[in-house]
C-alpha positions in Angstrom: -104.0 16.2 74.9 -101.9 18.0 77.8 -102.1 16.2 81.0 -101.0 16.2 84.6 -100.2 12.5 85.7 -101.1 11.6 89.0 -98.7 9.7 90.8 -100.5 6.2 90.4 -100.4 6.5 86.5 -96.7 6.9 86.9 -96.3 3.9 89.1 -98.6 1.8 86.8 -96.6 2.6 84.0 -93.4 1.5 85.8 -94.3 -1.3 88.1 -96.9 -2.8 85.9 -98.6 -5.0 88.7 -102.2 -4.6 87.2 -101.8 -4.9 83.3 -105.0 -3.2 82.5 -104.1 -0.1 84.5 -100.5 -0.5 83.1 -102.0 -0.5 79.6 -104.2 2.6 80.3 -101.3 4.6 81.6 -99.2 3.6 78.6 -101.7 4.8 76.3 -102.1 8.2 78.1 -98.8 8.9 78.5 -97.5 7.8 74.9 -100.3 10.0 73.4 -100.0 13.1 75.3 -98.6 16.2 73.9 -97.3 17.3 77.1 -97.2 15.2 80.6 -96.9 17.7 83.7 -95.0 16.0 86.4 -95.1 17.7 89.6 -92.8 17.8 92.4 -95.3 16.4 95.0 -96.3 13.7 92.5 -92.5 12.7 92.4 -92.3 12.8 95.9 -95.1 10.3 96.3 -93.7 8.1 93.3 -90.4 7.9 95.2 -92.0 7.1 98.6 -94.3 4.4 96.7 -91.6 2.7 94.8 -89.2 2.7 97.9 -91.7 1.7 100.8 -94.4 -0.6 98.9 -92.1 -2.0 95.8 -88.9 -2.1 97.6 -87.2 -0.6 94.7 -83.5 0.6 95.7 -82.4 4.1 95.2 -80.4 3.2 92.1 -83.6 2.0 90.5 -85.7 4.7 91.7 -83.3 7.5 90.2 -83.2 5.7 86.9 -87.0 5.6 86.6 -87.1 9.1 87.5 -84.4 9.9 84.7 -86.2 8.0 82.2 -89.1 10.0 82.9 -87.5 13.3 82.9 -85.9 12.6 79.6 -89.0 11.9 77.7 -89.6 14.3 75.1 -93.1 15.1 76.2 -92.5 15.5 79.9 -92.7 19.0 81.6 -91.1 19.2 85.2 -89.0 21.3 87.1 -85.6 20.1 86.0 -83.5 21.9 88.4 -85.6 21.0 91.5 -85.7 17.2 90.2 -81.9 17.0 89.8 -81.3 18.4 93.2 -83.6 15.9 94.6 -81.8 13.0 92.4 -78.5 14.5 93.7 -79.6 13.7 97.5 -81.4 10.5 96.6 -78.2 9.0 94.7 -75.9 10.2 97.5 -78.1 7.8 99.8 -80.6 10.4 101.2 -84.2 11.3 100.5 -85.4 12.8 97.4 -88.0 15.0 99.1 -85.0 16.5 101.2 -83.2 17.6 98.0 -86.3 19.2 96.7 -87.1 21.1 99.7 -83.6 22.5 100.3 -83.7 23.6 96.6 -87.2 25.1 96.7 -86.3 26.9 100.0 -83.2 28.3 98.2 -85.3 29.3 95.3 -87.8 30.9 97.6 -85.0 33.1 99.1 -84.0 31.2 102.2 -80.1 30.7 103.1 -80.1 27.9 105.5 -81.5 24.5 105.4 -82.5 23.5 109.1 -83.5 20.2 110.2 -83.4 17.6 113.1 -82.3 14.8 110.4 -78.6 14.7 110.7 -78.1 12.7 107.5 -80.1 15.3 105.3 -78.2 18.1 107.0 -74.6 16.3 106.3 -75.6 15.3 102.6 -76.9 19.0 101.7 -73.8 20.4 103.1 -71.7 18.4 100.8 -73.7 19.9 98.1 -72.8 23.5 98.9 -76.0 24.1 100.9 -75.7 26.1 104.0 -77.3 24.0 106.8 -77.9 23.7 110.4 -78.6 20.5 112.5 -81.1 21.2 115.3 -80.8 19.4 118.3 
């Protein structure tokens, strides 16, 4: 079976706070020929792990890398790596994805009111502009 995994399936597999759902998640994920993991799902995954389960950035990055390294997982690896670069630098995973996808769509400059995001992305060779 080729599946798209919803965020809650990924969360159950990692957090294991509901044993019945964790077992169901494990079964479908292990038996899937392909697991499509979307970027919105990964943004939700990061948010839930950080806000609800209080995972730190290092734990979240490790969970994403383990998922991405699974043989049956299909995802936009360059975008995920861009998100991880920002996350591991102390910023938000989603900001890395937004900047990456914007560049991919033809944008030249990442603009934001978020000083931290602008600073971190500038350090990663993105053209940025902080709005006031």
